[in-house]
N, C-alpha and C positions, 0 to 999 in steps of 0.2 A: 594457373595463378600466377599474378604478375610478379617480377621480381622487384625488389625495392631496390633503389639506388646503392652501388656501390660505397660511395661516401656521404655520411650523415652526420651532421653536428650533433654533439651532445652536451647539453647545458646542465651544469649542475646546480639545483638549487637546496638550501637547507631541507625543507618539506614541504614547498609552493608548488610542485611541479605541476599538480592538476588545476589548479587556480591558475598558473601561468599560462599554460596549453589553452585553458578555456578563455582567456583575455586574450591572447594573441589570436587565435581562432575567430574571435568575434571581429577582430578589426580589419583582417586580410579576406580579399575574396576568395573563393576555389579553396576554403582550409576546412579542416575537421581535423578532428582527435581519430585516430586510428586503432589504438589500443591501449590499454591500460594493466600492467601487470602491479602485483602485489606482493610484499616481502613475505615469506613463509616465517613458519615457527622455527625452521632449521636456522643455524645462524645468527640466532636473536643475539648471543653474547660477541658477535662480531660487528653487525650491522647495527644495532643496540634500536632496533626498529618494531614496533608492535606486529604480531603476524596479521596481515589483513589490509594492513596501509599501504597505500600507495607508494611504488618504488619506482617504476617508470611509465611514462606517457610517450606514445609516439605520437605525434602531430604532424600535418602539412598545414604550409603557409604559401598560399597561393601556389598550389601544387608542389613545393619543397619540403621533403620530409626532415624532422627534428626529433630528437628525443630528450625528453626531460627527467631528470634522474633525481630523484630525493636522495642525496648523501649527505647529508647532515652539513651543519656549519663549518665544516673544516676549509672549504674552499669558497672564496667568492669571485664574483665576476669584477675584472677592471677594463679599463680602456683599449688594452691592447689587443682584444678581440672585440669586434661589434657587427652588427647586422645591417648591410646598405641596402636602402629603399630606395629604387630609382624611380623619380614621378614624371611623368609626360608633362604636367601641368602644375601651374600654381595651387589649384583647387586639389590635386592630389598630395604636394608638399602639404598646404596646409591641414589636410585630413589626418595624415599618418604621423604629423607632428603633433598635433591636438591629442588624438588617442592614445598613441603611446607612450604621452608626455603625462597623461592624465596621472597624478599619485607621484611622479617620479620627481627627481632632484634637480630643480629650475638652477642650481648654482653649476651644474654638471653641463650648461647647454652654450654651444658655442658653434659658429661655421658650418651648422647643420648637424652637429651631434647632439644627442640627448640621451639622458639615460632614465629607463624606465622604473616603474615602481619595485621592482625588483633587482634594479643596480645592473642591468643590461644594457649596453650602449649600443646606440642606434645611430647610424646618420642617414639623413634624409636629403637625399639629393636630386636637383632636377636634372635630367638627361641632356647632356650637351655640356656639362662643367667640365669634363675631360678635354671638350675640343676647345672651350674656352681658355682654359688654362694649359694648352699643350706646347706652345712657344713660351717658356718663362722670361725669356729674353726679348720677347716682344711688348708694345707699350699697351695694346687691348690686354695682352694677360695678366700685364701689371695692375693696370686698372681695376680688372674683375676679381684679383685677388685682394685688392687693397677694399674692396667694397664688401667681399666675403668677410675679410676680418673682423669688420665692424658690426658683423649680424650675428645673431642666436639661430633664429630660423631663416632660412635662405629664401631671398625674395626673387624670384626667377627674372622679373620683369626689372629691376633695379640692377642684377647682374648682367643683363643684355645691354642695358642701357650704359654702365660702366665701361664695359668690352667695347661698345661701338663710338665710345668718347661723347655721349650725350649727357649735358650736366641735368 
């Protein structure tokens, strides 16, 4: 039997854990729902959920495991935690931006960040961004940063041109 990863993020949803897991696994390759647990009748006075309703969903996104928990409306996502999707091409940036942003909050889009329909924040980032921004004192990094600050979805070609000083 394979041992699951030692550290696995748990995402708290009001009551959409299964729908969110299905949505996310439909976007990323090498993804699947691993298991679903359901609330028992025991403890209903504490958890407040109907017996048999979904409690947790363990799922994999591109081979990385997550747990989605139906914990009720007590806690919600905020931008303090986001999931970063590193993309090798503009086509990948476009794909993940469009799919994850479906039904999300368009007002919460800037500099490669978006908020999905469940309120979870994602960063859709081209591979190589760290290298472009590595030396904040350099003119190329300044130009790339200025270009990025004017974008919602990141444009890899435009960032490379800005970094190179090509107008």
